[in-house]
MITORSE-592452 format. One record per residue (C-alpha): residue in one letter; z, y, x. Coordinates in steps of 0.5 Angstrom, whole numbers, plus 2048, in hexadecimal, padded with zeros to 3 digits. Each point is the difference from the previous one (the first is absolute). Layout:
// residues N
   type    c3    c2    c1
      a     Z     Y     X
...
//
This chain:
// residues 213
   type    c3    c2    c1
      m   87A   995   894
      e   800   804   806
      e   804   806   7FD
      n   804   7FB   7FB
      k   7FF   804   7FA
      v   7FD   7FE   7F9
      v   7F9   801   7FF
      r   7FE   7FE   7F9
      r   804   7FD   7FA
      f   7FE   7FC   7FB
      v   803   801   7F9
      g   7FF   7FC   7FA
      h   804   7F9   801
      k   806   800   7FC
      g   802   7F8   802
      r   801   7FD   806
      i   7FA   800   805
      a   7FE   7F8   801
      s   7FA   801   804
      l   7FC   805   804
      q   7F9   800   804
      g   7FB   804   803
      n   7F9   7FF   7FE
      p   7FC   7FE   807
      s   7FA   804   7FE
      e   802   806   7FC
      p   806   805   801
      h   804   7FD   7FA
      i   806   7FD   7FF
      m   802   7FB   7FB
      l   807   7FF   7FD
      s   803   7FC   7FB
      s   807   800   7FD
      c   804   7FD   7FA
      p   7FF   800   7FA
      g   7F8   7FE   801
      k   7FD   806   803
      v   7FB   801   806
      n   7FE   807   802
      i   7FA   802   805
      w   801   806   804
      d   7FC   805   804
      m   804   801   807
      r   7FC   806   801
      e   802   804   7FA
      g   806   7FC   7FD
      k   7FD   7FF   7F9
      c   800   7F9   7FC
      v   7F8   7FE   7FF
      h   801   7FA   7FC
      q   806   7FD   7FD
      l   801   7F9   7FC
      n   806   7FF   7FB
      h   802   7F9   7FD
      i   807   7FF   7FD
      d   803   7F9   801
      p   803   7FE   7F9
      y   805   7FC   804
      g   802   806   804
      g   801   800   807
      t   7FA   7FF   803
      n   7FE   803   807
      a   7F8   802   800
      l   7FD   7FE   806
      a   7F9   802   803
      a   7FC   7FF   807
      y   7FA   802   803
      d   7FB   7FB   803
      d   7FF   801   808
      k   7FA   804   7FE
      g   803   804   7FB
      l   7FA   7FE   7FB
      i   804   7FD   7FB
      f   808   800   7FE
      a   804   7FB   7FC
      t   806   801   7FB
      y   805   7FC   7FD
      l   803   804   7FA
      g   804   7FB   7FD
      r   7FE   7FA   7FB
      g   7FE   7FB   805
      k   7F9   803   802
      i   7FD   803   806
      h   7FA   805   7FF
      l   7FB   802   805
      f   7FD   807   800
      d   7FA   804   803
      a   804   805   805
      r   7FA   805   800
      n   800   800   7F8
      p   807   7FE   7FD
      k   7FF   804   7FA
      v   7FB   7FA   7FD
      g   805   7FB   800
      c   802   7FA   803
      f   7F9   7FB   801
      s   804   7FA   801
      s   807   7FD   7FE
      f   803   7F9   801
      e   807   7FD   7FD
      i   805   7FE   805
      k   801   7F9   7FE
      t   806   7FD   805
      f   805   806   800
      t   801   807   7FC
      k   803   805   804
      p   7FE   801   807
      n   803   806   804
      f   7FA   801   805
      l   7F9   800   800
      k   7FB   800   806
      f   7F9   7FF   801
      a   7FE   7FB   806
      a   7FD   804   806
      d   7F9   7FC   800
      s   7FD   805   7FA
      g   805   7FD   7FB
      s   7FE   7F9   7FF
      y   808   7FF   7FF
      i   805   803   7FC
      l   807   7FF   802
      c   806   800   7FB
      q   807   800   802
      t   806   7FE   7FC
      d   807   7FF   802
      n   7FF   7F9   802
      e   7F9   7FF   801
      l   7F9   802   802
      v   7FA   7FF   7FC
      v   7F9   801   803
      l   7FB   801   7FB
      d   7F8   800   800
      s   7FF   808   7FF
      f   7F9   7FE   7FC
      n   803   7FB   7FA
      g   808   800   801
      e   800   7F9   802
      e   806   7FE   804
      v   7FE   7FE   807
      s   807   7FE   803
      t   807   801   7FF
      y   806   801   805
      e   807   800   7FF
      w   807   801   804
      d   807   7FF   800
      s   802   807   802
      m   7FF   807   7FD
      p   7FA   803   803
      v   800   806   804
      g   7FB   805   7FF
      p   7F9   7FF   7FE
      p   7FB   7FA   802
      s   7FB   801   805
      f   7F9   7FE   801
      s   7FD   7FF   807
      s   7FA   804   801
      n   7FB   7FA   7FF
      s   804   7FE   7F9
      e   801   7F9   803
      h   808   800   800
      i   805   804   7FD
      a   807   802   803
      q   806   801   7FC
      g   807   802   803
      l   807   7FD   7FD
      a   807   802   800
      n   802   7FA   804
      g   7FC   803   806
      e   7FA   7FB   7FF
      v   7F9   802   800
      h   7FB   7FB   7FC
      l   7F9   800   802
      w   7FB   7FC   7FB
      r   7F9   7FF   7FF
      s   7FD   804   7FA
      a   7FC   7FB   7FE
      d   804   7FA   7FF
      a   807   802   801
      t   801   7FC   806
      r   806   803   804
      v   7FD   801   807
      n   807   803   804
      t   807   802   7FF
      l   802   806   804
      s   807   800   802
      c   803   808   800
      e   807   803   800
      g   802   802   7F9
      p   7FC   802   7FA
      t   7F9   801   802
      a   7FA   803   7FE
      a   7F9   7FE   802
      v   7F9   803   801
      f   7FA   7FE   803
      n   7FC   805   804
      n   7F9   802   7FC
      k   7FC   7FF   806
      y   803   7FB   805
      p   803   7F9   7FF
      l   807   803   801
      v   806   800   7FB
      c   806   805   801
      t   807   7FE   7FD
      g   805   805   7FF
      g   808   7FE   7FF
      n   805   801   805
      r   7FB   801   805
      t   7F8   801   800
      d   7FC   7FA   803
      w   7F8   7FF   801
      w   7FD   7FA   7FF
      i   7F9   7FD   802
      e   7FD   7FC   7FA
//
């Protein structure tokens, strides 16, 4: 970054990149794309070390993938209304668990909670759904009247979720029961992210602000 030059290129996706995440414990990055493709790359060598493919018969599905906070497992959505869980240390053995999404069919974002992945957060265009990562049961659902700006964010203890909206509001909810605990008023369409260690929320729209949780 200091020299402002490209160090490595990862070539192998023909469709639009839908998600990108680094493994917290290994020098790997995971990229997903449409239609139904997930590649895991070694950042040091630029080689693809594992690949998942699934062609959605209905077309147009973005593959999604996310590591848990320790990099031990990862979740994928490859269409057909299912989330699959893999051992990140040995993904070639296949998924060790999967569950159907019962209340919606096409999420556009996946994220594990920070507290060892007890929750999986799924975002669609007009709602957030929190799932139990062990059995896929719906824990809570959040809806809004304005378009979301950026992905949702878990607090460091995973008790709260922040979502920025196009109307300049940032909504804060309790993960366990969908109770809105606060609404932050910002200037212009605003994204929000929790600090991963301290009880702070950063919002960015026409200006950048820090809020104490």
